N, C-alpha and C positions, 0 to 999 in steps of 0.2 A: 725318201727323196730319190730321186731318179734323174738321171742325165740321159739325154738322146743325142747321139752324134749326128748332125744333120749333113755337115761337110768335114771331111777328113783330109783332102787333097792338100798337095803343095801348092805353089804358086799356079801348076797348070792343071786345072780338071781333067778328068779323065771319064770315061763310060761310068766306071764304077763309083769313083768318088767327086763329090763336088767341092767347090771351095769353102773355106772356112766358116763352120757354124756349130755352135752347141747348144742345146737347149737344157735349162736347169728347171726341175720342178720341185717345189717344196711348200707343202700343206696349202695349195691353192694359189701361191705365186710362182710365176712363170719369168724366167730371167734367161735372154738370149745373149751369148758371148760372141761377138762377131757376127757378120752378116754378109757373108760373101753372094757374088752374083749367084741367082738361082735359090736363093735359100725360102722363098715363098714356095716355090715349085716343090722343095724338099719336105715342107711342113705338109703340102697337100698328099705328096707321096707315101710319107710315113704317118698320116694321119694324125699329126699334132695339134691341128688348128693354128690359127694366127692371133689366138688371144693371150698377148704376154703382156707383162708389165713394165719391162726396161728392157734396153739394149745398151750392153757395154762393150765399146769398142776398144780393142788393144793398142791399134796405129791406123795410120790412113794409108795402107797398100792397098790396091785397089781388090784385091782377092779377099780382103776382109772386111769393105764397106759398099761394094757397088750392088749389094741386094737390098740396100736400105730404100731407094726412092720406090722400088717397085713393089716392096712389101708395105711400106706406109700408103701408097696409094690405093693397093687392095684393100687394107683396114678402112682406108676413107670410103671406098665404094661399098662396103659392106656395112657402113653406118656405125663405125667405131663413135662412142662418146666418150669413153674412158680416157683418161690422161695417160701418155706414155712418156716414160724418162728415156732419155737418151745421154749416156755418159760419153764423152769424148776424151781421147788421152791428151796429155797435156798441149796446149797450145793449138789444139785440132777442131774448137768448137766453131769457129767461123768456115772451116771448109766442110764441116759436117752440115752446117745450115746452108751452104751454097750448094752441097750435093741434093739436100732433102728438096730444096727449092727449084730443081732442074725443071725447065719447061715453064716455069710460074706456078707450079702447085703450091698450094698452101693447105695443108691438113685443116680438116673443120673440127676435130678433136684437138684437147689441149696438148701441147708438146712441151715437155719440160727437159730444157737442153741444160747441161752441166760438163764440168771438165774434172776429170779426174786429178786429185792433188794428194802428194804424200802425207800420211799421216791424218788424213781426214777420210771417213766413210764414203763413198760413192752412194750407196745405198743405206740407209740407216734404219732398220725395221723395229719392230718390238723385241723379237726373239731372235733376230739374226742381222749380220751386218756384211756389205760387200766392201771390201778394202782394196785400194789400187796396192799393186805390189810392183818394185823396180825389176826392170826386164832390160836386156842387151841386145838389141836389134840394130839396124842401120835404116838410113834415110828419113829420119826424124824421130821424134820422141816415141816411147812405146811402154805399154803398161800390162802387166796382167791383174789377174783378179783373186782374192781369197774371199771364198764365202765362209764365215764363220758363225756357227751358231751359239747363242747363250748357253751357259752351263744348265743342266736340268736339275730338277728337285733329286734328293737322294732317294732310295727305295724306302717306303713305307713298311716297317716290320709290324703287321698286324698281330704275330702272336705274341710280340712284347708289349704291345699296347693292352691287348686283352690280360695278359698276365699282371699287369699294373691296375687292372680294375677298369680302364676305358672301355665304356660300352660302344658297341658297332654304332655308327650313325655319324652326324655332324662333326662330332670332336675328332674324329679319324681325319677329316680333311682339313681342320683347322691346324691340327699337329704337323700334318704333311706340309701346310704351306708356311711352317717356322713358328706358329703361335705357340705358347704355354696355355693349358688349359685346367681348370679345377673341377675336381669331382664332388659329387654329393657331400662326401664324407670330408669334404674340406683338404684333400690331396691335391697338390699341384704336381702336374706332368708337364715338363719341358719337351720341345720338339726333338733335342738332340738324343733323348732316351729312347726314341722309337722310331727317328728317320736318319738314315745312313749319310754318309759325305755326299756332297753333290757330283754330280756324272757329267762329264765333259759333253759339250755339243759335237757335231759334226763338223768337218772342215773339207771344203773342195777348192783347189787351187788350180787355176786356167792360167798358163803361161802367154799364150798368144806365140807370137814368133820371137825366138831368142836363143841368143848363145847360153851355154850352161851358166848358171848364176852360183851355184852353191847353196849354202845357206840362206833362204829368205829372211831378211828382218823382222817381216810382218808375221811370220808363223811362230806359233808356240804351241808346243804339244803335236801329237799324231796328225797327220794329213790323210783323211780316209780314201781320197781320191785326188790324184796329182794327173791333170791333163798337159802334157808337154810336148813341145816342139820335139820331133824327131825326124826331121826332114831328110838325113843322110844315115848311110852306113858308115862303119868306121873307115872304110876304104877311101872315102871322101872328106876326112874330117877337115883337111886343109880348105876346100870349099866351103865347108860349113861355117868355119872362122871367117873367111872372106864375105860370105853373105848374111852373116848375122843369124845363122841357125845354129841348131844342135844336131849331134849324131844320136841314136837311140841309146847307145852306150851312155853318152853325156847325160841325156835324160833320166838313165837309169840312176847314175851317181848323183844326180839332184834330187832323186825319190829317195835315197840312201841318206841324204845330208838333211832332209826336211822330215824325216821319220813317215814316210808314206806308206801305207798299206798297200794300195794299190795304184799302178801306173798306167795311164792310157795314153799310147803313142799316137799322135796327129801331125797334121801338115806333111804326111809322108810324098816324099818326091816320086813323080810319073816315071822315073828312070828305071825304077826297079820292076816295072813291068806288072804292078800290081801284085807281086810275090812279097809278102810280108814275113817269109820265114827268116830271111837273114837278119833283120833288124831286130825281130821278135828274140832271135838266138843269141845276140848280141846284148841286148837289154838284160835277158835274164843270166846270161854269165855276168854281168857287173854287178847284177843286185838279185841274187839267188834268195833273198829272202822277202822279196816285192813281188806281189802278184803283177805280170805285166800282161797286157794285151795290147791289140792293134785293132781297135774296133771298124767296122765296116760302117759305110753309111746307114744310118737306119737303125743301127744296133743302141741298145739301150741298157745301162747299168744301174742296178739298184744300190742305194747306199743306205744299209740298216744303221740304227742306233749300236753302238760298240757293245753296248750290253746283250745284243741279240746274237753276239759271236763275231769272232774274226773272220774275214773274207778273204 
């Protein structure tokens, strides 16, 4: 799984940082979280291509949605035929429909518009789901999104299987999938004798813009990567509260509350002149056991399975 940070700026873009957009790639599926102004240009700049399966929108502020019309029109010009799913925040579907149709545009490819709803996956794929999570912004409903993979099969113990007399071949696969098998001598071998406990899938949590939330009700188990609003430094905590954002230290405390391994600070205010050292120091002090980063636009983060080692 890979995350590409296409836009990490706060409400105002800068030369270095574009408005909000995060691309997540997982085994061929490509999901875009928010689509601020200029997202398609960021896709060209960082060579991600325009082939995405869904856009999940956190809220209706311009720095999170104004890239949608241009991106969809470019897809249309390029001859896209595959359906595109667009998930709007609660109550936001009419506004998104109007935004997409600006200037009378109607895409020639199928557009599947839906609305994020608590307790219901916005995307429900075979081996993962994208679940809306409650957030606390201002100026209308907002949501974040939790990508949660299904549990993986436990590790197959080849040595144990061979010791029980199971010959290498198709029976190995049947046992790994949970079946019991009968050997030529009549002995029955059960899956649990050679397969370890199931292993948890990965989880990525994207907050969009939000005040600190604490424990997200929808999160269960470790979060491999939390992508959290960190608009302000701690000196501006009062402004963060007023405007519906978080400080970097508050984002770090949310990471701790949700057992996150890594925290990516995004929506960084231009008032700090592009210097992330201060917000990084504050977040790391608040969460010394969490790996904290302030990714630049174009930066990618690989998310390995947990069995591959703690990052």
